[in-house]
N, C-alpha and C positions, 0 to 999 in steps of 0.2 A: 504494500500500500504506500502511496506517495505521501510525503510529509504534508503537502497541502490538504489532502483528504483527511489525514489524521487530525490536523489542526481544525478542520471544518467540523469533524465529529466531536472534538473536544469543546468547541464553542457551542454546538448543539446540546451536548450533555450538560454543560454548565448552565445554559439558559433554562433547560428543563428542571434542573435542580433548584434554581431560583423560583421558577414558576410553582413547583411543588411546595416550597417553603411558604410562599404567599398563600397558596390554597389552604395549607395547614393552619396558618395564622387566621385566615378569614373564617375557617370553620370551627375554631376553638369553642365558640359559644354554643354551637350545636352539639358538642360532645360533653358539655357539662351535665352534671346530674339533674334529673327532672325533679322539680319541687313537688311535694305532695301538698296540694292546697285544694281540698274538696269544696271550699267555699266559692272559689273563682273558676275552678276547672272541673268539669265533669269527668266521669270515669272514662268515657270514650275519647275525650280530648286528651286526657293523660296518656291513654294507650297509644294514641297517635303520636304524642310527644316522645314516648318511650321508643316507638318504632323509628321515628326520625333520628333520635339519638343513636340507636343501634346502627342505622345506616351510615350516619356520620362517622361513627367509630370504625366501621368496616372500611369506609373510604380512606380513613386515616391509616389503617393498617396497610392498605394497598399503596398509599403514597410513601409510607416508610419503607416498604419492600422495594419500591421503585427507586427510592433514594439510595438504598444500599447497593442496588444493581448499578446505578450511575456512579457511585463512589468507586465500586470495583472496576468499572470500565475506565474511569479516569486514572486509577492506579495502573491498569494495564497499559494505558497510553504512555504514562510516564516511564514505565519499564520497557517500552518498545515491544510489548506482547499483544497489543491491541490488533484485532482483525485476524487472529489465528485461532483455529478450532482447537478447543481443549481436548477433544477426543482423538482426532486423527492428525492434528498438527498442520493441516492444509489451510490455505488462506480462505477466509470467509468473504464471499462475494460482496462487493461494495453495495450492490442493490439490497442485499439482505440487511446490511448494517444501516442503510437508509430507512428501512422499515422498522428495525429494532436496533438502535445503536448500542444496546447492552448485550447483544447476542454473544453467547459463549461458544456456539457450535455452528459448523457449516450446515447447509440445508440437508445434505445427505445424512450426517450424523444426527441432526435434530429429528429427521424423519424416522431414522432407525429406532430412536428412543421412544418417540410417541406412537410408532406404528406397531 
């Protein structure tokens, strides 16, 4: 992979990490505990709030997992290991990295694992 492509992916990964941090900060209130206040909130409304809180927490887990993948990809870039399949050692096609810049395996190895 060319240095310009690696630099482009590094920029994309860093921008996504900043975007994820902003999303996490913006959704912090949605993940707070739901208050039990039977006077102002009915049972169904509270259940709704609990469901929304659970969805916000699940989204946060996905964001944290993606941040870990991004951090690992940035470490691979700095170590000159980015873009190489961890299974077979062959280069990961740039088009695959454009779809998922955190990809660890080439399409053949990823297909063998999922298939």
